[in-house]
C-alpha positions as CSV (number, residue, x, y, z in Angstrom):
1,X,0.0,0.0,0.0
2,X,1.2,3.5,-0.8
3,X,1.1,6.3,1.8
4,X,-0.1,5.9,5.4
5,X,-1.7,2.5,5.9
6,X,-5.3,2.0,6.9
7,X,-6.1,-0.2,9.8
8,X,-9.5,-1.8,10.5
9,X,-11.2,-1.3,13.9
10,X,-14.6,-0.9,15.6
11,X,-14.6,2.8,16.5
12,X,-18.1,3.0,17.9
13,X,-17.3,2.1,21.5
14,X,-14.4,4.5,21.7
15,X,-16.8,7.5,21.4
16,X,-17.1,9.7,23.3
17,X,-14.8,8.6,26.2
18,X,-11.7,7.8,24.1
19,X,-12.4,9.5,20.8
20,X,-13.4,13.1,20.1
21,X,-14.9,14.2,16.8
22,X,-13.1,17.2,15.3
23,X,-15.0,17.5,12.1
24,X,-18.3,16.6,10.5
25,X,-18.2,13.6,8.1
26,X,-17.0,14.5,4.6
27,X,-16.9,12.7,1.3
28,X,-13.5,11.7,0.0
29,X,-14.1,9.5,-3.0
30,X,-17.1,8.5,-5.1
31,X,-17.1,5.5,-7.4
32,X,-19.6,4.2,-10.1
33,X,-19.3,0.5,-10.4
34,X,-20.8,0.8,-13.9
35,X,-17.8,2.9,-14.8
36,X,-15.0,1.7,-12.5
37,X,-12.0,4.1,-12.3
38,X,-8.9,3.3,-14.2
39,X,-5.6,3.3,-12.3
40,X,-4.9,5.5,-9.3
41,X,-6.4,8.8,-8.3
42,X,-5.6,11.5,-5.8
43,X,-7.9,14.0,-4.1
44,X,-7.4,17.2,-2.2
45,X,-10.1,18.9,-0.3
46,X,-10.5,21.4,2.6
47,X,-12.5,20.5,5.7
48,X,-13.4,22.9,8.5
49,X,-12.8,21.8,12.1
50,X,-16.0,21.7,14.1
51,X,-14.2,21.4,17.5
52,X,-10.8,22.1,18.9
53,X,-8.2,19.5,19.8
54,X,-5.3,17.5,18.6
55,X,-6.0,15.6,15.3
56,X,-4.4,12.1,15.7
57,X,-6.3,10.2,13.0
58,X,-8.8,10.1,10.2
59,X,-11.6,7.5,10.3
60,X,-13.0,6.3,7.0
61,X,-16.1,4.2,6.1
62,X,-18.1,3.1,3.1
63,X,-21.7,3.8,2.0
64,X,-23.0,1.5,-0.7
65,X,-26.1,1.5,-2.9
66,X,-26.9,-2.0,-3.8
67,X,-29.8,-1.7,-6.3
68,X,-30.4,0.4,-9.4
69,X,-33.3,2.3,-7.8
70,X,-31.2,3.2,-4.8
71,X,-33.7,1.7,-2.3
72,X,-31.2,-0.7,-0.6
73,X,-28.3,0.9,1.2
74,X,-25.5,-0.7,3.2
75,X,-22.8,1.2,5.1
76,X,-20.0,0.6,7.6
77,X,-20.5,4.0,9.2
78,X,-19.9,4.5,13.0
79,X,-23.1,4.3,15.1
80,X,-23.0,8.0,15.9
81,X,-23.6,9.1,12.3
82,X,-27.1,9.6,10.8
83,X,-26.5,7.5,7.6
84,X,-30.0,7.6,6.3
85,X,-30.0,11.4,5.9
86,X,-26.6,11.6,4.5
87,X,-27.2,8.9,1.8
88,X,-30.6,10.1,0.7
89,X,-29.4,12.0,-2.4
90,X,-26.7,9.4,-3.3
91,X,-27.4,8.2,-6.9
92,X,-28.1,4.5,-7.4
93,X,-25.1,2.1,-7.9
94,X,-22.7,4.8,-6.6
95,X,-20.7,3.9,-3.6
96,X,-18.6,6.5,-1.8
97,X,-15.9,6.7,0.9
98,X,-16.6,9.0,3.8
99,X,-14.3,10.1,6.6
100,X,-14.0,12.2,9.7
101,X,-11.1,13.8,11.7
102,X,-10.8,12.6,15.2
103,X,-8.7,13.0,18.3
104,X,-7.7,9.6,19.9
105,X,-5.9,10.0,23.2
106,X,-5.4,6.9,25.4
107,X,-7.2,4.9,22.6
108,X,-6.7,1.3,21.4
109,X,-5.2,1.3,18.0
110,X,-6.4,-1.8,16.1
111,X,-9.8,-2.7,17.4
112,X,-12.5,-2.1,19.9
113,X,-15.8,-3.1,21.3
114,X,-18.8,-2.3,19.3
115,X,-22.5,-3.0,20.0
116,X,-26.1,-2.1,19.2
117,X,-26.7,1.5,19.9
118,X,-29.4,4.1,19.4
119,X,-28.1,7.5,18.3
120,X,-30.3,10.6,17.8
121,X,-33.4,8.5,17.7
122,X,-32.1,6.2,14.9
123,X,-33.0,2.5,15.0
124,X,-30.6,0.2,16.8
125,X,-28.1,-1.5,14.4
126,X,-26.9,-5.0,15.1
127,X,-23.2,-5.4,15.7
128,X,-21.3,-6.8,12.7
129,X,-17.9,-8.3,13.4
130,X,-16.7,-8.1,9.8
131,X,-18.0,-4.6,9.1
132,X,-15.4,-2.3,10.7
133,X,-14.3,1.2,10.0
134,X,-10.7,2.1,9.0
135,X,-8.4,4.6,10.6
136,X,-5.1,6.1,9.5
137,X,-2.7,8.3,11.5
138,X,-2.4,12.0,10.9
139,X,1.3,12.8,10.3
140,X,2.3,15.1,12.1
141,X,-0.5,15.7,14.6
142,X,-2.5,18.9,14.1
143,X,-3.4,21.3,16.9
144,X,-6.8,22.6,15.8
145,X,-9.4,25.1,17.0
146,X,-13.0,25.2,15.9
147,X,-13.2,26.9,12.5
148,X,-9.7,26.0,11.4
149,X,-9.4,24.7,7.8
150,X,-7.6,21.4,7.2
151,X,-6.4,20.0,3.9
152,X,-7.2,16.3,3.4
153,X,-5.1,14.5,0.9
154,X,-6.4,11.1,-0.3
155,X,-5.1,8.6,-2.8
156,X,-6.4,5.3,-4.1
157,X,-5.1,2.6,-6.5
158,X,-6.7,-0.6,-7.6
159,X,-6.6,-2.2,-4.1
160,X,-6.1,0.4,-1.4
161,X,-7.0,3.9,-0.1
162,X,-4.7,6.2,1.9
163,X,-5.2,9.6,3.5
164,X,-3.5,12.3,5.6
165,X,-4.4,15.7,6.9
166,X,-2.3,19.0,6.9
167,X,-2.7,22.5,8.0
168,X,-4.0,24.8,5.2
169,X,-1.2,27.1,4.1
170,X,1.6,24.5,4.1
171,X,3.4,25.1,0.8
172,X,4.8,21.6,0.5
173,X,2.6,18.6,1.2
174,X,5.1,16.2,2.6
175,X,3.0,13.1,1.6
176,X,2.1,14.0,-2.0
177,X,5.0,14.2,-4.5
178,X,4.8,15.0,-8.2
179,X,6.0,12.2,-10.5
180,X,7.6,12.8,-13.9
181,X,4.2,12.3,-15.5
182,X,2.6,15.1,-13.5
183,X,0.4,12.8,-11.6
184,X,0.2,12.6,-7.8
185,X,2.2,9.8,-6.2
186,X,1.6,9.1,-2.5
187,X,4.6,8.7,-0.3
188,X,4.2,8.0,3.4
189,X,6.1,8.1,6.7
190,X,6.3,5.8,9.6
191,X,3.3,5.6,11.9
192,X,3.7,7.7,15.1
193,X,1.8,7.3,18.4
194,X,0.0,10.2,20.0
195,X,1.7,12.8,22.1
196,X,-0.5,12.0,25.1
197,X,0.9,12.8,28.5
198,X,2.2,10.0,30.8
199,X,-0.7,8.4,32.7
200,X,-0.6,6.9,36.1
201,X,1.8,4.2,37.1
202,X,1.4,0.5,36.1
203,X,-2.0,-0.8,36.9
204,X,-2.6,-4.3,38.3
205,X,-5.2,-6.9,37.6
206,X,-6.9,-9.0,40.4
207,X,-4.3,-11.7,40.0
208,X,-1.6,-11.3,42.7
209,X,1.4,-9.2,41.6
210,X,0.4,-9.4,37.9
211,X,1.5,-6.5,35.7
212,X,-1.0,-5.2,33.2
213,X,-0.1,-2.5,30.6
214,X,-1.3,1.0,31.3
215,X,-3.4,3.1,29.0
216,X,-0.6,5.4,27.9
217,X,-0.2,5.6,24.1
218,X,3.3,7.1,24.0
219,X,6.3,8.7,25.5
220,X,6.9,12.4,25.2
221,X,8.2,13.6,21.9
222,X,11.9,13.6,21.5
223,X,14.0,16.3,19.7
224,X,14.0,14.5,16.3
225,X,10.4,13.4,16.3
226,X,7.8,15.2,14.2
227,X,6.1,17.9,16.3
228,X,2.4,18.6,16.2
229,X,1.5,21.3,13.7
230,X,-0.5,24.0,15.6
231,X,-2.8,25.6,13.1
232,X,-4.0,28.5,15.2
233,X,-0.7,29.5,16.9
234,X,-1.2,27.3,20.0
235,X,1.9,25.7,21.4
236,X,2.2,22.0,21.1
237,X,1.6,20.1,24.3
238,X,4.8,18.2,25.2
239,X,5.1,16.6,28.6
240,X,8.4,15.6,30.3
241,X,9.3,12.2,31.8
242,X,9.0,12.2,35.6
243,X,12.4,12.3,37.2
244,X,12.0,8.9,38.8
245,X,11.1,7.2,35.5
246,X,14.0,8.9,33.8
247,X,16.4,7.5,36.4
248,X,15.0,4.0,36.0
249,X,15.6,4.0,32.2
250,X,19.1,3.5,30.8
251,X,20.2,6.2,28.4
252,X,20.5,4.4,25.0
253,X,21.1,7.3,22.7
254,X,17.8,9.0,21.7
255,X,15.8,5.8,21.4
256,X,13.1,6.1,24.0
257,X,9.4,5.5,24.0
258,X,7.7,5.8,20.7
259,X,11.0,6.1,18.9
260,X,11.7,2.4,19.2
261,X,9.2,1.9,16.3
262,X,12.0,2.8,13.9
263,X,13.7,-0.6,14.7
264,X,10.6,-2.5,13.6
265,X,9.5,-1.3,10.1
266,X,5.9,-2.3,9.4
267,X,5.0,-2.9,13.0
268,X,1.3,-3.4,13.8
269,X,-0.6,-0.7,15.7
270,X,-0.8,-2.9,18.7
271,X,3.0,-3.4,18.6
272,X,3.6,0.3,18.3
273,X,1.4,0.9,21.3
274,X,3.3,-1.8,23.2
275,X,6.7,-0.2,22.3
276,X,5.4,3.2,23.6
277,X,4.3,1.8,27.0
278,X,6.8,3.4,29.4
279,X,5.8,1.3,32.4
280,X,6.2,-2.0,30.5
281,X,9.7,-0.8,29.3
282,X,10.8,0.0,32.8
283,X,9.7,-3.5,34.0
284,X,11.7,-5.2,31.3
285,X,14.8,-3.0,31.7
286,X,15.0,-3.4,35.4
287,X,14.8,-7.2,35.0
288,X,17.4,-7.2,32.3
289,X,19.9,-5.2,34.3
290,X,19.4,-7.5,37.2
291,X,20.0,-10.6,35.1
292,X,22.9,-9.2,33.2
293,X,24.6,-8.0,36.3
294,X,24.5,-11.5,37.7
295,X,26.2,-12.8,34.6
296,X,29.5,-11.2,35.6
297,X,32.1,-9.4,33.4
298,X,32.5,-10.3,29.7
299,X,28.8,-11.4,29.5
300,X,27.5,-12.6,26.1
301,X,23.8,-12.2,25.4
302,X,21.4,-13.5,22.7
303,X,18.2,-11.6,22.0
304,X,15.4,-13.5,20.3
305,X,12.4,-11.8,18.7
306,X,11.3,-8.6,17.0
307,X,12.8,-5.3,17.9
308,X,16.0,-3.9,19.3
309,X,15.1,-2.6,22.7
310,X,16.3,-5.6,24.8
311,X,19.4,-6.0,22.7
312,X,20.5,-2.4,22.9
313,X,19.7,-2.1,26.6
314,X,21.9,-5.1,27.2
315,X,24.7,-3.8,25.0
316,X,24.6,-0.5,27.1
317,X,25.5,-2.5,30.2
318,X,29.2,-2.1,31.1
319,X,29.8,-5.8,31.8
320,X,28.4,-7.0,28.4
321,X,30.9,-8.0,25.8
322,X,28.7,-9.0,22.9
323,X,25.0,-9.1,22.0
324,X,23.8,-11.5,19.2
325,X,20.4,-10.3,18.0
326,X,18.2,-12.9,16.2
327,X,15.9,-10.9,13.9
328,X,12.9,-12.1,11.8
329,X,13.3,-10.0,8.7
330,X,15.8,-8.0,6.7
331,X,14.0,-4.8,7.5
332,X,14.2,-5.5,11.3
333,X,17.9,-6.3,10.9
334,X,18.6,-3.0,9.2
335,X,16.5,-1.1,11.8
336,X,18.4,-2.8,14.7
337,X,21.8,-2.0,13.1
338,X,20.9,1.6,12.5
339,X,19.7,2.0,16.1
340,X,22.9,0.4,17.4
341,X,25.0,2.7,15.3
342,X,23.1,5.8,16.6
343,X,23.5,4.6,20.1
344,X,27.2,4.1,19.7
345,X,26.9,0.3,20.4
346,X,27.5,-1.1,16.9
347,X,30.8,-2.7,18.1
348,X,28.9,-4.8,20.6
349,X,25.9,-5.8,18.5
350,X,25.8,-8.6,15.9
351,X,22.5,-9.1,13.9
352,X,21.7,-12.5,12.5
353,X,18.7,-13.8,10.5
354,X,16.9,-15.9,13.1
355,X,15.5,-18.6,10.8
356,X,18.7,-19.0,8.9
357,X,20.6,-19.7,12.1
358,X,18.1,-21.7,14.0
359,X,17.1,-23.9,11.0
360,X,20.8,-24.6,10.2
361,X,22.3,-28.1,10.6
362,X,25.2,-26.4,12.3
363,X,24.1,-23.2,14.0
364,X,27.5,-22.7,15.8
365,X,29.5,-23.1,12.6
366,X,27.2,-20.8,10.7
367,X,27.4,-18.1,13.4
368,X,31.2,-18.4,13.5
369,X,31.2,-18.0,9.7
370,X,28.9,-15.0,9.8
371,X,30.9,-13.2,12.5
372,X,34.3,-14.3,11.3
373,X,35.2,-15.1,14.9
374,X,35.2,-18.0,17.3
375,X,31.8,-18.5,19.0
376,X,31.6,-17.8,22.7
377,X,28.5,-19.5,24.3
378,X,26.1,-16.9,25.7
379,X,25.2,-16.8,29.4
380,X,22.1,-14.7,28.9
381,X,19.0,-15.3,26.6
382,X,16.6,-12.3,26.3
383,X,13.1,-12.3,24.8
384,X,10.0,-10.2,25.4
385,X,8.8,-12.6,23.9
386,X,7.3,-11.0,20.8
387,X,7.5,-12.3,17.2
388,X,5.6,-10.2,14.7
389,X,4.9,-13.1,12.3
390,X,3.0,-14.8,15.1
391,X,0.9,-11.9,16.3
392,X,-2.3,-13.1,14.6
393,X,-1.9,-16.6,16.2
394,X,-3.0,-17.6,19.7
395,X,-1.0,-15.9,22.5
396,X,0.9,-19.1,23.3
397,X,2.5,-19.1,19.9
398,X,5.0,-16.6,21.4
399,X,6.4,-19.6,23.3
400,X,8.7,-19.9,20.3
401,X,11.3,-18.3,22.6
402,X,11.3,-21.6,24.6
403,X,11.9,-23.5,21.4
404,X,14.7,-21.1,20.4
405,X,16.3,-21.7,23.8
406,X,16.5,-25.4,23.3
407,X,17.9,-25.1,19.8
408,X,20.6,-22.7,21.0
409,X,21.4,-24.8,24.0
410,X,21.8,-28.0,21.9
411,X,24.0,-26.2,19.4
412,X,26.3,-25.0,22.1
413,X,25.5,-21.4,21.7
414,X,24.1,-21.2,25.2
415,X,25.8,-22.2,28.4
416,X,24.0,-24.8,30.5
417,X,24.2,-22.3,33.4
418,X,22.6,-19.5,31.3
419,X,19.9,-17.1,32.6
420,X,16.8,-16.3,30.6
421,X,14.2,-13.5,30.4
422,X,11.5,-14.6,30.8
423,X,12.2,-17.4,33.2
424,X,8.7,-18.9,33.3
425,X,5.2,-18.6,31.7
426,X,1.6,-19.5,32.5
427,X,-1.7,-19.7,30.7
428,X,-4.6,-18.0,32.5
429,X,-8.3,-17.9,31.6
430,X,-11.8,-16.7,32.5
431,X,-15.3,-17.6,31.5
432,X,-17.1,-14.7,29.8
433,X,-20.3,-13.5,28.1
434,X,-19.9,-12.3,24.5
435,X,-23.4,-12.3,23.1
436,X,-22.6,-10.2,20.0
437,X,-19.7,-12.3,19.0
438,X,-21.7,-15.5,19.6
439,X,-24.5,-14.3,17.2
440,X,-21.9,-13.7,14.4
441,X,-21.1,-17.5,14.6
442,X,-24.8,-18.6,14.5
443,X,-25.5,-21.4,12.0
444,X,-27.2,-20.7,8.6
445,X,-30.1,-22.7,7.3
446,X,-32.3,-22.6,4.2
447,X,-32.4,-19.1,2.6
448,X,-34.7,-18.4,-0.3
449,X,-35.0,-22.1,-1.0
450,X,-31.2,-22.7,-0.9
451,X,-29.9,-25.1,1.7
452,X,-26.9,-23.5,3.3
453,X,-26.5,-25.9,6.2
454,X,-23.4,-27.7,4.7
455,X,-21.6,-24.4,5.1
456,X,-21.9,-24.4,8.9
457,X,-19.0,-26.8,9.5
458,X,-16.7,-24.9,7.1
459,X,-17.6,-21.6,8.7
460,X,-17.2,-22.9,12.3
461,X,-20.8,-22.2,13.3
462,X,-21.9,-22.9,16.8
463,X,-25.3,-24.3,17.8
464,X,-28.4,-22.2,17.4
465,X,-28.9,-19.6,20.1
466,X,-31.4,-21.6,22.1
467,X,-32.2,-21.2,25.8
468,X,-29.2,-21.6,28.0
469,X,-28.9,-24.9,29.9
470,X,-27.0,-27.1,27.6
471,X,-24.0,-29.2,28.6
472,X,-20.8,-27.2,29.2
473,X,-18.5,-27.9,26.3
474,X,-16.2,-25.9,24.0
475,X,-17.1,-25.7,20.3
476,X,-15.2,-28.2,18.2
477,X,-15.9,-26.3,15.0
478,X,-15.5,-22.6,15.8
479,X,-11.9,-21.5,15.4
480,X,-9.8,-20.0,18.3
481,X,-10.0,-16.2,17.7
482,X,-7.0,-14.0,18.6
483,X,-8.2,-10.5,19.4
484,X,-8.7,-8.0,22.2
485,X,-11.9,-8.9,24.0
486,X,-12.9,-5.3,23.5
487,X,-13.3,-6.1,19.8
488,X,-16.0,-8.7,20.6
489,X,-19.0,-6.5,20.7
490,X,-21.2,-5.2,23.5
491,X,-22.2,-7.2,26.5
492,X,-18.7,-8.5,27.4
493,X,-18.7,-9.6,31.0
494,X,-16.5,-11.8,33.0
495,X,-18.6,-14.4,34.9
496,X,-15.9,-16.4,36.7
497,X,-12.7,-15.7,38.6
498,X,-9.5,-15.5,36.7
499,X,-7.3,-18.6,37.2
500,X,-4.0,-20.1,36.2
501,X,-4.6,-23.3,34.0
502,X,-1.1,-24.3,32.9
503,X,2.5,-23.2,33.7
504,X,5.9,-23.6,32.1
505,X,9.4,-23.6,33.4
506,X,11.8,-22.2,30.7
507,X,14.8,-23.6,32.6
508,X,13.7,-27.1,31.5
509,X,13.5,-28.5,28.0
510,X,10.4,-27.8,25.9
511,X,7.9,-30.7,26.4
512,X,4.3,-31.5,26.3
513,X,2.4,-30.8,29.5
514,X,-1.0,-30.4,31.0
515,X,-2.8,-28.7,33.8
516,X,-6.2,-28.1,35.3
517,X,-8.0,-25.6,37.5
518,X,-11.3,-25.3,39.3
519,X,-13.1,-22.1,38.3
520,X,-15.8,-20.6,40.5
521,X,-18.6,-18.5,39.1
522,X,-18.3,-14.9,40.4
523,X,-21.3,-13.3,38.6
524,X,-24.6,-14.6,37.3
525,X,-25.0,-14.6,33.5
526,X,-24.9,-16.6,30.3
527,X,-21.4,-17.8,29.4
528,X,-20.5,-17.9,25.7
529,X,-16.8,-18.4,25.6
530,X,-13.5,-19.1,27.4
531,X,-10.9,-16.3,27.2
532,X,-7.3,-17.2,27.8
533,X,-4.0,-15.3,27.7
534,X,-0.3,-15.6,28.5
535,X,1.7,-14.3,31.4
536,X,5.5,-14.2,31.7
537,X,7.7,-14.1,34.8
538,X,10.8,-12.0,34.1
539,X,13.0,-13.1,37.0
540,X,12.6,-16.0,39.4
541,X,13.4,-13.8,42.5
542,X,10.2,-11.6,42.1
543,X,6.6,-12.8,41.8
544,X,5.7,-10.3,39.2
545,X,4.3,-11.3,35.8
546,X,3.9,-9.4,32.5
547,X,0.3,-10.1,31.5
548,X,-1.8,-9.8,28.3
549,X,-5.0,-10.1,30.4
550,X,-8.0,-7.9,29.5
551,X,-8.2,-4.8,31.6
552,X,-10.7,-5.2,34.5
553,X,-12.0,-1.7,34.0
554,X,-12.8,-2.3,30.4
555,X,-10.3,0.2,29.1
556,X,-8.7,-0.5,25.6
557,X,-5.2,-1.9,25.5
558,X,-2.8,-3.5,23.0
559,X,-3.1,-6.9,24.7
560,X,-4.5,-9.8,22.7
561,X,-6.3,-12.8,24.1
562,X,-7.6,-16.1,22.7
563,X,-11.4,-16.4,22.5
564,X,-12.9,-19.9,22.2
565,X,-16.7,-20.1,21.9
566,X,-18.8,-22.8,23.7
567,X,-20.8,-25.2,21.6
568,X,-24.0,-23.8,23.3
569,X,-24.5,-21.0,25.8
570,X,-24.6,-22.0,29.5
571,X,-26.3,-20.3,32.4
572,X,-23.8,-19.4,35.2
573,X,-24.9,-18.8,38.7
574,X,-23.1,-18.2,42.0
575,X,-23.2,-21.2,44.4
576,X,-25.3,-19.5,47.1
577,X,-28.1,-18.8,44.6
578,X,-28.4,-22.2,42.8
579,X,-31.8,-23.7,42.9
580,X,-32.9,-27.1,41.8
581,X,-34.7,-27.3,38.5
582,X,-34.8,-29.0,35.1
583,X,-31.6,-27.3,33.9
584,X,-29.1,-26.8,36.7
585,X,-27.1,-23.6,36.2
586,X,-23.3,-24.0,36.5
587,X,-21.8,-22.6,39.7
588,X,-18.3,-24.2,39.3
589,X,-16.5,-25.7,36.4
590,X,-13.2,-27.6,35.8
591,X,-10.9,-26.5,33.0
592,X,-8.2,-28.8,31.6
593,X,-5.4,-27.4,29.5
594,X,-3.1,-29.6,27.4
595,X,0.0,-28.4,25.6
596,X,0.8,-30.7,22.7
597,X,4.4,-30.2,21.6
598,X,4.0,-32.0,18.3
599,X,1.2,-29.7,17.3
600,X,2.6,-26.6,19.0
601,X,-0.9,-25.9,20.4
602,X,-2.8,-25.7,23.6
603,X,-6.3,-27.3,23.8
604,X,-8.9,-26.8,26.5
605,X,-11.7,-28.9,27.9
606,X,-14.5,-27.7,30.2
607,X,-16.8,-29.7,32.5
608,X,-19.3,-28.8,35.2
609,X,-17.8,-29.5,38.7
């Protein structure tokens, strides 16, 4: 895609708490499918700000006329828009792309909860999982006051649309360049996070000493970051790091907070937000310094996974002699080398293609050949763990760090007495209500005389939405969905306590294992799914875990969970309120988790206790 990439998300639930509208909706492109456009097109228009604030993003959606008479209209508009009035004059068979400028501070980038809503007296609209809006970042952010004019630059080719916004009066549009043929060619820049101020310290879930990421979107802007363009003469709002936080963070050149994104080209919005979480960075860096200090002088470290943060922080430690960084892609390798050079640590950092090394028949020999030096076994292995190629898979796919540890140890690249971050992991879960998501997996039947029931198995349909009271069992057909639970529609509710179901000791060899837990019902309701996530212990001396659990307060975050639907909804009830009847509600259940090494997967089983 050219220009600034569009990202799909449900924006409805972010408004108004986490999203502020700075303009009225405006039309960007209009297409006639009877006469489809040829090639690419660019569009420039001026939009007046309807409110003041910092413009962080543009939200886009579609309005489609499906019949020649124009009587049937579909749209993916956010629930706060009055789509019927805005599409009344749209000619038949002509779709168009609409957009709006928004301010998104402390907002999840990449998904959100969305549900049926009534806005300005309009009928409720059922939640549709696959009909999201799109957002794209505004580069740089614009400081707006009501009445300011903003230039919107849009571009589309045969497969994509991209946009950006600029203050009216800028002589050079930094994202639209003229080609030799005189046509507009879209060129973009890397995605930035917002310039939101630092929020409160790390928040904790109800699991003892479990770290959960805070709501902060970014660190303060550094000297060489793009500053917000203030249209009306207002000074940009730039906050400073608290002294205590600054003292806790090692000085690795200028790479702090949001600037770490340059070491991971093409990083997802969730990953960008993760990189910009100051509290998370402090936890990792404290643990790293503790482990590296215990390795003694002349320490050799291996960093596995995307990004350069752990590798460069380790290299900045005085007792570290060498850091071998195993990277997933050529772009990440270049980003890490550039960051190491800027930090003055290039002499300590060696970047290697992870798959080339780990899949080799002789990893030690290959590493010696690549570095043109004898191999010294490492005494520290570092991983967040985060592997960008595995982000869309269930959270336990990030256990690849454990597999890499075994390969490196067998190859003689790790000492048997090595230390590892993280040192342990565990799978946790909770029973939840997700009525909107459940309805999107309802089975199909006979439609207009066509029997569609054979599609149910292929589509992973669950049982019909009958009265709760069926046997407690996970669906064997619905896929495990990796997402933030806040992208699962309205009505999300945790009905049981959060429990640990399976644990791993990374000091031992990777092997199949199983675990079980008794889960008590904490709130009455209808359970539709089991939600599970990973937690990692950084050092064995401290009972503190980095968690990807959902926020208890319902606030958006970058954390992703695994959502597995039940075969049929089940009524849950607290033990003290259970009464005898034809269908006994569940007050306690047993969950069994099995890690199958050969399949590289974790399967779950539920039963009433």
